[in-house]
PLY file of the C-alpha trace (Angstrom):
ply
format ascii 1.0
element vertex 354
property float x
property float y
property float z
element edge 353
property int vertex1
property int vertex2
end_header
-79.56 4.02 -22.24
-77.85 7.12 -23.51
-74.14 6.90 -24.44
-71.67 9.28 -25.96
-68.55 8.00 -27.77
-65.47 9.68 -29.21
-63.17 7.87 -31.59
-59.43 8.24 -31.79
-59.66 9.25 -35.43
-61.33 12.52 -34.36
-59.85 13.02 -30.88
-56.50 11.14 -30.63
-55.72 10.04 -27.11
-52.42 8.70 -25.65
-52.44 5.02 -24.85
-52.87 4.55 -21.09
-50.27 2.53 -19.25
-51.18 -1.11 -18.76
-52.80 -1.92 -15.46
-51.17 -4.46 -13.23
-54.57 -5.86 -12.44
-58.25 -5.11 -12.81
-59.66 -2.72 -10.22
-63.08 -3.50 -8.77
-65.89 -1.34 -7.54
-67.22 -1.81 -4.09
-70.72 -0.83 -5.22
-71.08 -3.68 -7.70
-69.70 -6.45 -5.58
-66.39 -6.99 -7.33
-67.31 -5.57 -10.78
-64.13 -4.40 -12.60
-63.87 -0.67 -13.15
-63.29 -1.11 -16.88
-66.72 -2.79 -17.25
-69.72 -0.52 -17.82
-73.30 -1.02 -16.71
-74.03 -3.10 -19.77
-71.32 -5.60 -18.97
-69.10 -4.45 -21.83
-65.39 -4.51 -21.05
-63.21 -2.02 -22.90
-59.93 -3.47 -24.24
-56.60 -1.79 -23.72
-55.77 -0.31 -27.06
-52.44 0.15 -28.74
-51.54 3.11 -30.92
-54.06 3.68 -33.71
-56.86 1.62 -32.09
-60.26 2.94 -31.08
-60.60 4.64 -27.69
-64.15 4.73 -26.27
-65.51 6.53 -23.26
-69.05 5.87 -22.15
-71.33 7.58 -19.66
-74.44 5.54 -18.93
-77.54 6.21 -16.88
-79.63 3.18 -16.03
-83.38 3.66 -15.78
-85.05 3.21 -12.44
-87.08 0.29 -13.84
-86.05 -2.50 -16.18
-88.84 -4.78 -17.45
-91.01 -3.53 -14.65
-88.53 -4.31 -11.95
-87.05 -1.53 -9.79
-83.32 -1.48 -9.61
-80.81 0.68 -7.70
-79.04 3.47 -9.48
-75.39 3.19 -10.18
-74.03 6.08 -8.15
-70.79 6.15 -10.15
-67.68 4.26 -10.83
-64.47 4.89 -9.02
-61.90 6.91 -10.88
-59.11 4.89 -12.48
-56.55 7.25 -11.00
-57.76 6.60 -7.45
-55.47 4.22 -5.60
-56.74 1.83 -2.96
-56.16 2.95 0.60
-53.20 1.28 2.30
-53.83 -1.30 4.96
-54.00 0.00 8.51
-50.60 0.31 10.24
-50.03 -2.34 12.83
-47.03 -3.45 14.87
-46.52 -6.50 12.66
-46.32 -4.76 9.29
-43.97 -2.09 10.72
-41.25 -4.62 11.54
-38.25 -4.62 9.13
-37.58 -7.44 6.72
-35.19 -9.45 8.90
-34.32 -11.89 6.11
-32.93 -9.10 3.89
-31.03 -7.58 6.81
-29.49 -10.95 7.70
-28.49 -11.54 4.06
-26.77 -8.12 3.90
-24.81 -8.77 7.11
-23.74 -12.20 5.87
-22.53 -10.72 2.57
-20.45 -8.09 4.39
-18.82 -10.67 6.64
-17.99 -12.98 3.75
-16.41 -10.12 1.79
-14.37 -9.02 4.81
-13.15 -12.58 5.44
-12.09 -12.91 1.78
-10.09 -9.68 1.92
-8.50 -10.76 5.22
-7.38 -14.05 3.69
-6.01 -12.30 0.61
-3.95 -9.84 2.66
-2.67 -12.44 5.11
-0.36 -9.87 6.75
-0.33 -11.59 10.09
3.16 -12.72 11.12
3.62 -16.47 11.07
6.48 -16.54 13.57
6.75 -14.85 16.98
10.12 -13.34 16.06
8.41 -11.24 13.37
6.20 -9.50 15.94
9.07 -7.15 16.80
8.82 -5.26 13.53
6.39 -7.11 11.24
6.44 -4.57 8.42
10.16 -3.73 8.53
9.66 0.03 8.90
12.09 0.38 11.79
11.88 2.48 14.93
13.94 4.50 17.39
14.94 2.69 20.61
17.21 3.24 23.61
16.30 6.83 24.48
16.06 7.89 20.86
19.72 7.21 20.07
19.57 3.81 18.33
17.60 2.96 15.21
16.40 -0.64 14.81
15.02 -2.33 11.71
14.29 -5.92 10.70
14.98 -7.50 7.33
13.80 -10.81 5.92
16.33 -12.48 3.63
14.70 -12.84 0.21
15.33 -15.52 -2.37
16.98 -13.02 -4.74
19.41 -11.90 -2.02
21.22 -15.21 -1.65
24.06 -16.58 -3.73
25.09 -19.96 -5.06
25.95 -21.13 -1.52
22.35 -20.41 -0.37
23.43 -17.66 2.03
23.04 -13.90 1.82
25.78 -12.17 -0.13
28.07 -9.54 1.37
26.40 -6.97 -0.90
23.04 -7.84 0.66
24.41 -7.34 4.15
25.99 -4.01 3.27
22.82 -2.83 1.57
20.97 -3.49 4.84
23.53 -1.37 6.65
23.11 1.49 4.21
19.32 1.26 4.31
19.19 1.51 8.10
21.57 4.49 8.05
19.27 6.43 5.73
16.11 5.38 7.56
17.70 6.50 10.83
18.15 10.02 9.47
14.67 9.95 7.97
13.06 8.76 11.20
14.85 11.54 13.10
13.27 14.09 10.75
16.57 15.25 9.23
16.37 13.70 5.78
15.74 16.28 3.06
17.61 15.34 -0.10
20.36 12.99 -1.19
21.74 10.21 1.00
21.07 11.51 4.50
21.57 15.21 3.79
20.16 17.42 6.55
18.41 20.77 5.89
21.58 22.78 6.60
23.62 20.47 4.39
21.21 21.05 1.51
21.53 24.81 1.92
25.30 24.50 1.58
25.16 21.91 -1.19
26.90 19.24 0.94
26.50 15.46 0.86
27.79 12.54 2.93
30.46 10.18 1.62
31.98 7.13 3.30
35.76 7.34 3.53
36.34 4.12 5.46
34.26 1.09 6.33
35.17 -2.06 8.21
32.85 -5.08 8.26
33.29 -8.30 10.25
31.00 -11.21 9.40
30.62 -14.04 11.92
27.91 -15.88 10.01
25.84 -15.22 6.91
22.05 -15.60 7.22
20.17 -17.93 4.90
16.96 -17.62 2.91
13.97 -16.91 5.15
15.98 -15.75 8.15
14.97 -12.48 9.81
17.84 -10.25 10.89
17.72 -7.29 13.27
19.97 -4.34 12.47
20.84 -1.70 15.09
22.70 1.45 14.12
23.86 4.63 15.87
26.20 7.56 15.25
29.08 9.18 17.12
31.63 11.90 16.57
34.79 11.16 14.59
37.34 13.95 14.77
36.46 17.54 13.96
34.84 17.08 10.58
33.66 13.47 10.53
30.95 11.24 11.90
31.22 7.59 12.84
28.36 5.17 12.29
28.25 1.67 13.78
26.02 -1.31 13.08
25.20 -4.51 14.93
23.35 -7.26 13.09
21.70 -10.11 15.04
19.61 -13.16 14.25
16.05 -12.34 15.36
15.33 -15.92 16.36
18.47 -16.80 18.31
19.88 -13.37 19.18
23.32 -14.39 17.88
25.53 -11.67 16.47
25.96 -12.05 12.72
27.78 -8.93 11.60
29.53 -5.92 13.12
30.48 -2.86 11.12
31.92 0.60 11.65
32.35 3.45 9.19
33.56 7.04 8.94
31.54 9.63 7.05
32.67 13.07 5.90
31.11 15.88 3.90
31.80 16.70 0.29
30.64 19.58 -1.88
28.27 18.20 -4.47
29.42 20.58 -7.20
33.19 20.77 -6.69
33.49 17.10 -5.51
35.93 18.23 -2.81
35.92 17.55 0.92
34.38 20.17 3.17
34.61 21.02 6.85
31.55 20.34 8.96
29.69 23.64 9.40
28.59 24.56 12.91
24.95 24.63 11.78
25.18 21.02 10.61
26.92 19.94 13.81
24.10 21.44 15.84
21.63 19.35 13.86
23.29 15.96 14.30
25.13 16.31 17.60
22.06 15.55 19.78
22.03 12.05 18.23
25.67 11.23 18.96
26.28 8.25 21.24
29.29 8.33 23.54
30.55 4.80 22.99
33.64 3.11 21.50
33.44 1.62 18.00
31.72 -1.74 17.76
34.72 -2.92 15.71
38.29 -2.37 16.84
39.92 -0.07 14.34
42.33 -1.80 12.04
45.28 0.56 11.88
47.09 -1.39 9.19
47.68 0.45 5.98
46.60 -1.28 2.83
49.55 -1.77 0.49
49.34 0.10 -2.74
48.81 -2.35 -5.55
49.98 -2.05 -9.10
50.64 -4.36 -12.01
53.77 -5.78 -10.37
52.44 -6.34 -6.82
48.87 -7.54 -7.44
48.18 -11.27 -7.61
45.09 -10.77 -9.75
44.07 -7.84 -11.87
41.01 -6.89 -13.83
41.16 -4.25 -16.51
38.59 -2.37 -18.51
36.32 -1.76 -15.50
34.10 1.26 -16.11
31.30 2.42 -13.77
27.87 1.83 -15.24
24.86 4.07 -14.81
23.34 1.53 -12.41
26.47 1.80 -10.20
25.69 5.45 -9.33
23.56 6.53 -6.40
21.34 9.60 -6.11
24.43 11.73 -5.43
25.90 10.69 -8.79
28.63 8.86 -6.89
29.64 5.21 -7.08
28.07 3.52 -4.08
30.52 1.91 -1.64
28.68 -1.42 -1.92
29.58 -1.52 -5.61
33.29 -1.52 -4.79
32.88 -4.77 -2.84
31.10 -6.35 -5.79
33.84 -5.26 -8.18
36.52 -6.78 -5.97
34.75 -10.12 -5.61
34.03 -10.37 -9.32
37.73 -9.86 -9.99
38.70 -12.86 -7.83
39.19 -16.26 -9.51
36.27 -18.66 -9.42
38.05 -21.35 -7.32
38.56 -18.81 -4.54
34.89 -17.83 -4.57
33.79 -21.48 -4.51
36.07 -22.61 -1.66
36.37 -19.50 0.52
34.06 -17.16 2.36
34.65 -13.46 2.97
34.70 -12.86 6.72
36.07 -9.31 6.84
36.13 -6.33 4.52
37.87 -2.99 4.84
37.19 -0.34 2.22
38.88 3.01 1.73
36.99 5.18 -0.71
38.78 7.59 -2.97
37.17 11.04 -2.74
37.01 13.40 -5.67
37.64 10.88 -8.43
0 1
1 2
2 3
3 4
4 5
5 6
6 7
7 8
8 9
9 10
10 11
11 12
12 13
13 14
14 15
15 16
16 17
17 18
18 19
19 20
20 21
21 22
22 23
23 24
24 25
25 26
26 27
27 28
28 29
29 30
30 31
31 32
32 33
33 34
34 35
35 36
36 37
37 38
38 39
39 40
40 41
41 42
42 43
43 44
44 45
45 46
46 47
47 48
48 49
49 50
50 51
51 52
52 53
53 54
54 55
55 56
56 57
57 58
58 59
59 60
60 61
61 62
62 63
63 64
64 65
65 66
66 67
67 68
68 69
69 70
70 71
71 72
72 73
73 74
74 75
75 76
76 77
77 78
78 79
79 80
80 81
81 82
82 83
83 84
84 85
85 86
86 87
87 88
88 89
89 90
90 91
91 92
92 93
93 94
94 95
95 96
96 97
97 98
98 99
99 100
100 101
101 102
102 103
103 104
104 105
105 106
106 107
107 108
108 109
109 110
110 111
111 112
112 113
113 114
114 115
115 116
116 117
117 118
118 119
119 120
120 121
121 122
122 123
123 124
124 125
125 126
126 127
127 128
128 129
129 130
130 131
131 132
132 133
133 134
134 135
135 136
136 137
137 138
138 139
139 140
140 141
141 142
142 143
143 144
144 145
145 146
146 147
147 148
148 149
149 150
150 151
151 152
152 153
153 154
154 155
155 156
156 157
157 158
158 159
159 160
160 161
161 162
162 163
163 164
164 165
165 166
166 167
167 168
168 169
169 170
170 171
171 172
172 173
173 174
174 175
175 176
176 177
177 178
178 179
179 180
180 181
181 182
182 183
183 184
184 185
185 186
186 187
187 188
188 189
189 190
190 191
191 192
192 193
193 194
194 195
195 196
196 197
197 198
198 199
199 200
200 201
201 202
202 203
203 204
204 205
205 206
206 207
207 208
208 209
209 210
210 211
211 212
212 213
213 214
214 215
215 216
216 217
217 218
218 219
219 220
220 221
221 222
222 223
223 224
224 225
225 226
226 227
227 228
228 229
229 230
230 231
231 232
232 233
233 234
234 235
235 236
236 237
237 238
238 239
239 240
240 241
241 242
242 243
243 244
244 245
245 246
246 247
247 248
248 249
249 250
250 251
251 252
252 253
253 254
254 255
255 256
256 257
257 258
258 259
259 260
260 261
261 262
262 263
263 264
264 265
265 266
266 267
267 268
268 269
269 270
270 271
271 272
272 273
273 274
274 275
275 276
276 277
277 278
278 279
279 280
280 281
281 282
282 283
283 284
284 285
285 286
286 287
287 288
288 289
289 290
290 291
291 292
292 293
293 294
294 295
295 296
296 297
297 298
298 299
299 300
300 301
301 302
302 303
303 304
304 305
305 306
306 307
307 308
308 309
309 310
310 311
311 312
312 313
313 314
314 315
315 316
316 317
317 318
318 319
319 320
320 321
321 322
322 323
323 324
324 325
325 326
326 327
327 328
328 329
329 330
330 331
331 332
332 333
333 334
334 335
335 336
336 337
337 338
338 339
339 340
340 341
341 342
342 343
343 344
344 345
345 346
346 347
347 348
348 349
349 350
350 351
351 352
352 353
């Protein structure tokens, strides 16, 4: 037998990657490819070990016996041919597909339970997210509010400030939903061009019953003309569950120049913007024509001094919000009155330009 060998000390060779299993030769009946004709198996070497390659030719006769020639060994780089394609081995792995679908459904169910946005009571189906919408031929805006725990007072009912904040919120959302809200509290595009804002000069609120924690109230609001330069806005608040009327309110709004803080006439361009939304109906509250007596140190029963508007009392127009006036008045009343009485009506006249 003739063999040639080359050592790694003379010809360094890179270490071959480890085989996952021994390959066999079909000519030798299962003989591994890394075994030569002498039955010597070459070991996988690490760096610095001896690498041996052998080419052997067996004689035609060994000890007088005739043997077949080894035609050659299969190359180590040659991969076995894949099995023939049949219908069975072309089917997908259904177990993996089923596991993936199950994982998706479990994740979706978990997210659904975490959101839990579904309304729990039928009365919340009207407006479950409280965004509000236009009803009655586009002239009335309707929005629902759920009474929160932080909106109730010591008597476990919603405060008058909470109710009036709902009124103000629906007024602004009405203008926004109509596509007229640009800047400030309900300022239309033409009002912004002329640097005008809305201010409430008079507001009358009648409360029949205060809602409690967890109640859902429905607030309807609409606008109408009030004289040459004003606009009237009315509200009707109902209990979503019973339909009972809780609160009625009516207000008068006028325009004021944001820079000079003085009243302004309603420009024709602004009237053209808001007039299509005017409702021809009487006020929801009969106007109280009584004049409020002017109070001073000698005529007032109770007086509070040192009251200065805080930064949190100002709205986006840098004006004291009308709801704040109600809070100031109630805080000035003695505690026994607040504990034993309930405010059922409020009339506010706002001082413009101060």
